[in-house]
C-alpha positions as CSV (number, residue, x, y, z in Angstrom):
1,M,0.0,0.0,0.0
2,A,2.8,2.4,1.0
3,E,4.6,1.5,-2.2
4,N,1.5,2.3,-4.3
5,T,1.1,5.6,-2.5
6,E,4.6,6.6,-3.2
7,K,4.3,5.7,-6.9
8,M,1.1,7.8,-7.1
9,K,2.9,10.8,-5.6
10,Q,5.7,10.4,-8.2
11,I,3.2,10.2,-11.0
12,L,1.4,13.3,-9.7
13,L,4.7,15.2,-9.4
14,L,5.7,14.2,-12.9
15,T,2.3,15.3,-14.3
16,S,2.6,18.6,-12.4
17,L,6.0,19.2,-13.9
18,L,4.8,18.4,-17.4
19,L,1.9,20.8,-17.0
20,S,4.1,23.5,-15.7
21,A,6.4,23.0,-18.7
22,S,3.5,23.3,-21.2
23,A,2.3,26.5,-19.4
24,T,5.6,28.1,-20.2
25,A,6.4,26.5,-23.5
26,Y,5.8,29.6,-25.6
27,E,8.0,32.7,-25.0
28,R,6.9,35.0,-27.9
29,I,3.1,34.8,-28.5
30,A,1.4,37.0,-31.1
31,S,-2.3,37.5,-31.6
32,L,-4.2,38.5,-34.7
33,N,-7.6,38.8,-32.9
34,L,-8.9,41.4,-30.5
35,C,-10.5,39.0,-28.1
36,L,-7.4,36.8,-28.0
37,D,-5.4,40.0,-27.4
38,Q,-7.4,40.7,-24.3
39,M,-7.2,37.1,-23.0
40,L,-3.4,37.1,-23.5
41,L,-3.0,40.5,-21.8
42,S,-5.2,39.4,-18.9
43,W,-3.9,35.9,-18.3
44,V,-0.4,35.6,-19.8
45,P,2.8,37.2,-18.4
46,A,3.6,40.4,-20.3
47,E,7.1,39.3,-21.2
48,K,5.7,36.4,-23.2
49,I,3.5,38.5,-25.5
50,A,5.3,39.7,-28.6
51,S,2.4,41.4,-30.4
52,V,-1.3,42.2,-30.2
53,T,-3.6,44.0,-32.6
54,W,-3.7,47.8,-32.8
55,L,-7.3,47.8,-31.5
56,S,-6.0,46.8,-28.1
57,A,-4.4,50.2,-27.7
58,D,-8.0,51.7,-27.8
59,D,-9.3,52.5,-24.4
60,H,-12.7,51.2,-25.4
61,Y,-11.3,47.7,-25.9
62,R,-8.4,47.6,-23.5
63,S,-9.4,45.5,-20.4
64,A,-5.8,44.9,-19.2
65,P,-2.6,47.1,-19.2
66,L,-0.7,47.2,-22.4
67,P,3.0,46.3,-21.9
68,E,5.6,48.9,-22.9
69,N,7.2,48.4,-26.3
70,I,4.7,45.7,-27.3
71,H,4.3,45.6,-31.1
72,L,0.8,46.5,-32.3
73,N,0.0,44.7,-35.6
74,R,-2.7,45.4,-38.2
75,G,-3.2,41.8,-39.1
76,R,-0.5,41.6,-41.8
77,A,1.9,38.7,-42.0
78,E,4.9,40.8,-42.9
79,E,4.6,42.6,-39.6
80,L,5.0,39.4,-37.6
81,V,7.7,37.7,-39.5
82,P,10.5,39.9,-38.1
83,L,9.2,39.4,-34.6
84,A,9.8,35.6,-34.8
85,P,6.9,34.6,-32.6
86,D,6.9,31.0,-31.6
87,L,3.0,30.9,-31.4
88,I,0.5,33.0,-33.4
89,L,-3.1,32.9,-32.3
90,V,-5.9,33.7,-34.7
91,G,-9.7,33.7,-34.6
92,E,-12.0,31.8,-36.9
93,F,-12.7,34.6,-39.4
94,G,-10.4,37.6,-39.2
95,A,-6.9,37.8,-40.6
96,Q,-7.2,34.5,-42.5
97,R,-5.0,35.6,-45.4
98,A,-2.2,36.5,-43.0
99,A,-2.7,33.2,-41.1
100,R,-2.3,31.2,-44.3
101,R,0.8,33.0,-45.3
102,L,2.4,32.6,-41.9
103,R,1.6,28.9,-41.9
104,D,3.2,28.6,-45.4
105,L,6.3,30.2,-43.9
106,G,6.5,27.4,-41.3
107,M,5.3,29.4,-38.3
108,K,3.0,27.9,-35.7
109,V,-0.5,29.4,-36.2
110,V,-3.3,28.1,-34.1
111,S,-7.0,29.0,-34.7
112,I,-9.1,29.5,-31.6
113,P,-12.9,29.3,-32.1
114,D,-15.0,32.4,-31.6
115,A,-17.8,32.3,-29.0
116,Y,-21.4,33.4,-29.4
117,S,-23.0,31.1,-26.9
118,L,-22.3,29.7,-23.4
119,K,-21.4,26.3,-25.0
120,Q,-19.0,28.0,-27.4
121,L,-17.5,30.0,-24.6
122,Q,-16.6,26.8,-22.8
123,E,-15.1,25.4,-26.0
124,Q,-13.1,28.5,-26.6
125,L,-11.6,28.4,-23.2
126,A,-10.8,24.7,-23.5
127,A,-9.1,25.3,-26.9
128,L,-7.0,28.1,-25.4
129,E,-6.0,26.0,-22.5
130,N,-5.1,23.2,-24.8
131,V,-2.6,25.5,-26.6
132,L,-1.2,27.6,-23.7
133,G,-1.4,25.0,-20.9
134,P,-2.9,25.3,-17.5
135,L,-2.7,29.0,-16.8
136,P,-4.3,29.7,-13.3
137,P,-6.3,32.7,-14.4
138,L,-7.7,30.8,-17.4
139,Q,-8.5,27.8,-15.3
140,K,-10.2,30.0,-12.7
141,Q,-12.5,31.5,-15.4
142,Q,-13.3,28.0,-16.7
143,R,-14.1,26.7,-13.2
144,Q,-16.3,29.7,-12.3
145,L,-18.3,29.3,-15.5
146,Q,-18.6,25.5,-15.2
147,E,-19.8,25.8,-11.6
148,L,-22.4,28.5,-12.5
149,L,-23.7,26.5,-15.4
150,A,-23.9,23.3,-13.3
151,R,-26.5,24.9,-11.1
152,P,-30.2,24.4,-11.8
153,V,-32.0,27.3,-13.5
154,P,-34.0,29.2,-10.9
155,E,-37.7,28.5,-10.8
156,S,-38.8,31.9,-9.6
157,E,-38.5,34.1,-12.7
158,A,-38.3,37.9,-12.9
159,S,-38.6,39.7,-16.2
160,A,-35.8,41.7,-17.9
161,L,-35.2,43.7,-21.0
162,I,-31.9,44.7,-22.6
163,L,-31.7,48.2,-24.0
164,S,-28.6,49.1,-26.0
165,A,-27.6,52.3,-27.9
166,N,-30.0,53.3,-30.7
167,N,-32.8,51.3,-28.9
168,I,-31.3,47.9,-29.8
169,T,-32.5,44.9,-27.8
170,Y,-31.3,41.3,-27.7
171,G,-33.4,38.3,-28.4
172,R,-33.4,34.5,-28.1
173,G,-30.4,33.7,-30.4
174,M,-27.9,35.9,-28.5
175,L,-25.4,35.1,-25.7
176,E,-27.0,38.0,-23.7
177,H,-30.3,36.2,-23.7
178,Q,-28.7,33.0,-22.5
179,L,-27.1,34.8,-19.6
180,L,-30.5,36.3,-18.6
181,A,-32.2,32.9,-18.9
182,R,-29.6,31.1,-16.9
183,A,-29.9,33.7,-14.2
184,G,-33.6,33.1,-14.0
185,F,-34.9,36.1,-16.0
186,A,-37.6,36.0,-18.7
187,N,-36.3,38.0,-21.6
188,L,-39.2,40.2,-22.7
189,A,-37.6,40.8,-26.1
190,A,-37.5,37.0,-26.8
191,E,-41.1,36.7,-25.6
192,R,-42.0,39.3,-28.2
193,G,-40.5,37.2,-30.9
194,V,-37.1,38.9,-31.3
195,E,-34.6,36.2,-32.4
196,Q,-31.4,38.1,-32.5
197,L,-31.3,41.9,-32.6
198,G,-34.4,44.1,-32.6
199,R,-35.5,47.6,-31.7
200,V,-37.6,48.7,-28.8
201,S,-38.8,52.3,-28.1
202,L,-38.7,53.8,-24.6
203,E,-42.5,53.8,-24.7
204,E,-42.4,50.1,-25.3
205,V,-40.0,49.6,-22.4
206,I,-42.3,51.4,-20.1
207,A,-45.4,49.5,-21.4
208,L,-43.6,46.1,-20.9
209,Q,-42.6,47.0,-17.3
210,P,-39.6,44.7,-17.0
211,D,-38.5,43.9,-13.4
212,L,-35.0,44.7,-14.5
213,L,-33.8,47.1,-17.2
214,V,-30.5,45.9,-18.5
215,L,-28.3,48.6,-20.2
216,Y,-25.5,47.8,-22.6
217,G,-23.0,50.6,-21.9
218,G,-22.4,53.2,-19.2
219,E,-24.2,56.3,-18.2
220,S,-22.4,58.4,-20.8
221,D,-23.9,56.2,-23.5
222,F,-27.4,56.4,-22.3
223,A,-27.5,59.8,-20.4
224,L,-29.7,58.3,-17.7
225,A,-30.6,61.7,-16.3
226,H,-31.9,62.7,-19.7
227,L,-33.9,59.5,-20.0
228,A,-35.4,60.0,-16.6
229,F,-36.4,63.5,-17.5
230,R,-38.1,62.4,-20.7
231,H,-39.8,59.4,-19.1
232,P,-40.2,59.9,-15.3
233,V,-41.3,56.3,-15.0
234,L,-37.7,55.3,-15.8
235,K,-36.7,57.2,-12.7
236,S,-38.2,54.4,-10.6
237,Y,-35.7,52.0,-12.2
238,I,-32.8,54.2,-11.2
239,D,-34.1,55.0,-7.7
240,G,-35.2,51.4,-7.1
241,H,-31.9,49.8,-8.2
242,R,-33.6,48.0,-10.9
243,L,-30.9,48.7,-13.5
244,Y,-28.0,46.5,-14.5
245,T,-25.2,47.5,-16.9
246,L,-23.6,44.8,-19.1
247,P,-19.8,45.4,-19.4
248,A,-18.6,46.4,-22.8
249,E,-16.3,43.3,-22.9
250,L,-19.3,41.1,-23.3
251,G,-19.6,42.5,-26.8
252,F,-16.1,41.8,-28.0
253,C,-14.6,39.2,-25.7
254,P,-17.3,37.6,-23.5
255,A,-14.9,35.0,-22.0
256,L,-13.4,37.7,-19.8
257,V,-16.7,38.6,-18.1
258,A,-19.4,36.0,-18.8
259,A,-19.0,34.2,-15.4
260,D,-19.1,37.5,-13.5
261,V,-22.1,38.7,-15.4
262,L,-24.0,35.5,-14.8
263,K,-23.2,35.6,-11.1
264,Q,-24.2,39.2,-10.8
265,L,-27.5,38.7,-12.7
266,T,-28.3,35.7,-10.5
267,E,-27.8,37.8,-7.4
268,K,-29.9,40.7,-8.9
269,R,-32.8,38.3,-9.6
270,K,-32.7,37.0,-6.0
271,K,-33.0,40.5,-4.6
272,L,-35.8,41.5,-7.0
273,V,-37.8,38.4,-6.2
274,A,-37.3,39.0,-2.5
275,Q,-38.7,42.5,-2.9
276,Q,-41.9,41.3,-4.8
């Protein structure tokens, strides 16, 4: 028994060492995709990142500090060749011409699937871990999402409606809808037959009377004070803490925030149901 236990410890130690090696296997990683930029910048040591796209220098998209002297590429193969990256990450659709050329030059290019649903989010994170190894921040994000999705969908529903800039709302076919549904909210846009994106006027928002009004963007995007002035009924949402703002990252790299959003929406529903 003692001998078997010692062998098991040795196996676990060897496995740990192998995993650690895979986590540090790449020393010069480049990205040709905005979302992959943000995941690298958030989860990978800065000294291991050789290049990200120029969009990551924009404050609107930057969710992690940009290392000094990092190369900002515009998705062209000739920009990356002199950098000699040992791994180039690309999304499913963008920069495909550059990816093909870099592969033809013998460089290691790996395509990571895009994510437009909760299932695809899990697949995207698994694909990234398969390439980069067991990075603790990445594993934490995976674990949080898996734990939240393993919970049963709450029976006590509250209603919600998403309102984005230009009166855009989100229906049944969108990740945002899935997050609402998993948190126990009935998405009023989906109930009205909206499949993906639709429009809803402020008058319709007031008539529908959602328990929670979900905004996509900050106060500067919606001018809440102005909305409350035009429609005093909306003031009750502001005063009654019946507003929730989806982070901008959900629109261009949901893997960074989906678990937090689902957790926060679930807590919001619990509070709303308790107040009813």
